N, CA, C and O of each residue as an XYZ file, in Angstrom:
288
protein
N      -8.633      1.093    -33.782
C      -8.770      1.664    -32.450
C      -8.897      3.180    -32.602
O      -8.073      3.815    -33.260
N      -9.905      3.739    -32.008
C     -10.148      5.173    -32.074
C      -9.937      5.763    -30.690
O     -10.682      5.446    -29.762
N      -8.924      6.622    -30.540
C      -8.594      7.175    -29.236
C      -8.338      8.677    -29.338
O      -7.524      9.217    -28.588
N      -9.020      9.353    -30.253
C      -8.802     10.786    -30.447
C      -9.384     11.582    -29.284
O     -10.499     11.323    -28.831
N      -8.613     12.552    -28.811
C      -9.081     13.410    -27.733
C      -8.859     12.852    -26.341
O      -9.228     13.496    -25.359
N      -8.264     11.666    -26.228
C      -7.989     11.057    -24.928
C      -6.487     11.047    -24.668
O      -5.686     11.200    -25.590
N      -6.122     10.869    -23.429
C      -4.722     10.805    -23.048
C      -4.320      9.357    -22.824
O      -5.093      8.559    -22.294
N      -3.112      9.030    -23.231
C      -2.533      7.722    -22.945
C      -1.325      7.978    -22.062
O      -0.414      8.715    -22.440
N      -1.318      7.364    -20.879
C      -0.244      7.612    -19.920
C       0.299      6.290    -19.382
O      -0.332      5.240    -19.507
N       1.462      6.370    -18.793
C       2.056      5.224    -18.110
C       1.549      5.211    -16.673
O       1.693      6.202    -15.958
N       0.961      4.104    -16.246
C       0.465      4.014    -14.879
C       1.605      4.156    -13.872
O       1.421      4.748    -12.809
N       2.778      3.620    -14.197
C       3.936      3.753    -13.315
C       4.341      5.208    -13.125
O       4.669      5.626    -12.015
N       4.318      5.984    -14.216
C       4.675      7.403    -14.115
C       3.607      8.191    -13.362
O       3.935      9.116    -12.619
N       2.354      7.843    -13.541
C       1.285      8.510    -12.794
C       1.453      8.242    -11.300
O       1.291      9.151    -10.485
N       1.776      7.000    -10.936
C       1.981      6.653     -9.520
C       3.158      7.406     -8.936
O       3.086      7.872     -7.799
N       4.246      7.537     -9.691
C       5.401      8.298     -9.197
C       5.030      9.755     -8.986
O       5.415     10.361     -7.986
N       4.277     10.323     -9.934
C       3.848     11.707     -9.808
C       2.951     11.875     -8.589
O       3.115     12.826     -7.825
N       1.997     10.954     -8.399
C       1.113     11.022     -7.232
C       1.899     10.888     -5.930
O       1.566     11.524     -4.930
N       2.945     10.055     -5.944
C       3.762      9.886     -4.742
C       4.444     11.185     -4.363
O       4.500     11.528     -3.182
N       4.961     11.913     -5.335
C       5.615     13.185     -5.007
C       4.611     14.186     -4.457
O       4.922     14.932     -3.529
N       3.400     14.206     -5.027
C       2.363     15.112     -4.516
C       1.952     14.725     -3.097
O       1.754     15.597     -2.251
N       1.823     13.429     -2.831
C       1.451     12.965     -1.495
C       2.535     13.297     -0.480
O       2.231     13.728      0.631
N       3.804     13.099     -0.852
C       4.889     13.394      0.080
C       4.977     14.886      0.384
O       5.383     15.272      1.480
N       4.599     15.734     -0.585
C       4.559     17.177     -0.328
C       3.519     17.512      0.736
O       3.629     18.532      1.417
N       2.510     16.654      0.878
C       1.465     16.837      1.887
C       1.782     16.074      3.175
O       0.908     15.902      4.025
N       3.024     15.618      3.321
C       3.522     14.895      4.503
C       2.892     13.512      4.660
O       2.752     13.027      5.783
N       2.511     12.872      3.564
C       2.025     11.502      3.595
C       3.234     10.573      3.540
O       4.112     10.742      2.694
N       3.279      9.604      4.432
C       4.367      8.632      4.430
C       4.029      7.502      3.469
O       2.925      6.959      3.509
N       4.976      7.147      2.604
C       4.772      6.086      1.618
C       5.764      4.976      1.908
O       6.961      5.224      2.057
N       5.261      3.741      1.986
C       6.079      2.568      2.250
C       5.994      1.622      1.059
O       5.152      0.725      1.051
N       6.841      1.802      0.058
C       6.769      0.900     -1.101
C       7.204     -0.507     -0.718
O       8.095     -0.689      0.111
N       6.573     -1.487     -1.323
C       6.927     -2.874     -1.057
C       6.141     -3.520      0.051
O       6.322     -4.707      0.322
N       5.265     -2.765      0.708
C       4.450     -3.312      1.787
C       2.982     -3.130      1.427
O       2.491     -2.005      1.334
N       2.299     -4.225      1.229
C       0.871     -4.147      0.912
C       0.062     -4.057      2.196
O       0.345     -4.754      3.170
N      -0.935     -3.203      2.191
C      -1.841     -3.112      3.333
C      -2.823     -4.277      3.262
O      -3.380     -4.561      2.201
N      -3.035     -4.948      4.392
C      -3.964     -6.074      4.425
C      -5.204     -5.778      5.253
O      -6.177     -6.531      5.220
N      -5.163     -4.672      6.000
C      -6.294     -4.352      6.875
C      -6.326     -2.848      7.128
O      -5.279     -2.230      7.321
N      -7.511     -2.262      7.129
C      -7.685     -0.852      7.487
C      -7.968     -0.789      8.980
O      -8.781     -1.557      9.494
N      -7.297      0.126      9.679
C      -7.466      0.275     11.121
C      -8.351      1.484     11.415
O      -8.159      2.561     10.852
N      -9.323      1.287     12.306
C     -10.284      2.335     12.669
C     -10.181      2.636     14.162
O      -9.812      1.769     14.954
N     -10.510      3.875     14.539
C     -10.584      4.194     15.965
C     -12.004      3.922     16.460
O     -12.836      3.414     15.709
N     -12.282      4.258     17.720
C     -13.590      3.968     18.322
C     -14.741      4.714     17.648
O     -15.885      4.260     17.681
N     -14.431      5.865     17.034
C     -15.469      6.645     16.360
C     -15.690      6.196     14.910
O     -16.580      6.705     14.229
N     -14.888      5.255     14.448
C     -15.029      4.753     13.083
C     -14.173      5.456     12.052
O     -14.286      5.170     10.860
N     -13.314      6.373     12.484
C     -12.425      7.070     11.558
C     -11.195      6.212     11.271
O     -10.718      5.490     12.147
N     -10.692      6.292     10.060
C      -9.493      5.537      9.687
C      -8.290      6.140     10.390
O      -8.069      7.349     10.324
N      -7.510      5.298     11.066
C      -6.318      5.771     11.770
C      -5.037      5.153     11.209
O      -3.943      5.522     11.636
N      -5.153      4.228     10.270
C      -3.970      3.623      9.683
C      -4.288      2.333      8.964
O      -5.447      2.012      8.702
N      -3.225      1.596      8.648
C      -3.365      0.297      7.987
C      -2.411     -0.692      8.650
O      -1.455     -0.301      9.320
N      -2.683     -1.960      8.452
C      -1.783     -3.017      8.925
C      -1.205     -3.716      7.706
O      -1.918     -3.990      6.740
N       0.088     -4.002      7.755
C       0.732     -4.737      6.668
C       0.584     -6.234      6.931
O       0.281     -6.656      8.046
N       0.801     -7.014      5.895
C       0.687     -8.460      6.016
C       1.893     -9.080      6.709
O       2.983     -8.508      6.716
N       1.683    -10.245      7.286
C       2.779    -10.999      7.895
C       3.718    -11.477      6.793
O       3.272    -11.812      5.695
N       5.006    -11.507      7.082
C       6.011    -11.967      6.120
C       6.599    -13.285      6.623
O       6.618    -13.544      7.826
N       7.069    -14.102      5.710
C       7.709    -15.356      6.090
C       6.754    -16.484      6.385
O       7.072    -17.374      7.173
N       5.586    -16.465      5.767
C       4.619    -17.548      5.945
C       4.949    -18.661      4.955
O       5.126    -18.402      3.765
N       5.033    -19.888      5.438
C       5.337    -21.036      4.582
C       4.138    -21.402      3.708
O       3.034    -20.905      3.931
N       4.347    -22.259      2.728
C       3.272    -22.683      1.824
C       2.110    -23.333      2.563
O       0.963    -23.248      2.124
N       2.405    -23.977      3.673
C       1.341    -24.641      4.440
C       0.585    -23.667      5.362
O      -0.319    -24.076      6.091
N       0.962    -22.374      5.324
C       0.279    -21.369      6.127
C       0.867    -21.148      7.502
O       0.399    -20.282      8.241
N       1.891    -21.918      7.863
C       2.530    -21.785      9.174
C       3.692    -20.796      9.102
O       4.305    -20.645      8.046
N       4.003    -20.116     10.214
C       5.171    -19.225     10.231
C       6.464    -20.007     10.020
O       6.679    -21.056     10.627
N       7.319    -19.475      9.148
C       8.590    -20.113      8.857
C       9.713    -19.511      9.688
O       9.452    -18.716     10.590
N      10.964    -19.880      9.396
C      12.099    -19.377     10.180
C      12.327    -17.874     10.006
O      12.937    -17.245     10.871
N      11.852    -17.292      8.910
C      12.023    -15.857      8.666
C      10.739    -15.073      8.933
O      10.549    -13.984      8.391
N       9.860    -15.628      9.767
C       8.566    -15.013     10.026
C       8.725    -13.647     10.706
O       9.485    -13.494     11.662
N       7.988    -12.665     10.183
C       7.914    -11.343     10.781
C       6.457    -10.918     10.776
O       5.800    -10.935      9.735
N       5.961    -10.542     11.926
C       4.571    -10.100     12.029
C       4.405     -8.763     11.317
O       5.324     -7.944     11.300
N       3.225     -8.542     10.725
C       2.936     -7.278     10.059
C       2.935     -6.116     11.032
O       2.810     -6.299     12.243
N       3.077     -4.917     10.485
C       3.142     -3.713     11.316
C       1.849     -2.917     11.184
O       1.186     -2.948     10.147
N       1.507     -2.208     12.247
C       0.389     -1.270     12.198
C       0.973      0.105     11.951
O       1.759      0.614     12.751
N       0.581      0.701     10.837
C       1.102      2.016     10.462
C      -0.023      3.036     10.538
O       0.193      4.216     10.262
């Protein structure tokens, strides 16, 4: 393997570093919540994301712990 002149980094450490830079710019980060949909306004600009529904059973039906996703 030839990797001279390149950097090898930990993706986890890069993500942590990026998170601190984003938070310095007042970006809100919600770890543990995957975005399932991008939300747009009437002009087509991105205004947020929607998280996925939680508590869905294997058959696709809402279970007893069902929680609807949030629009952030």
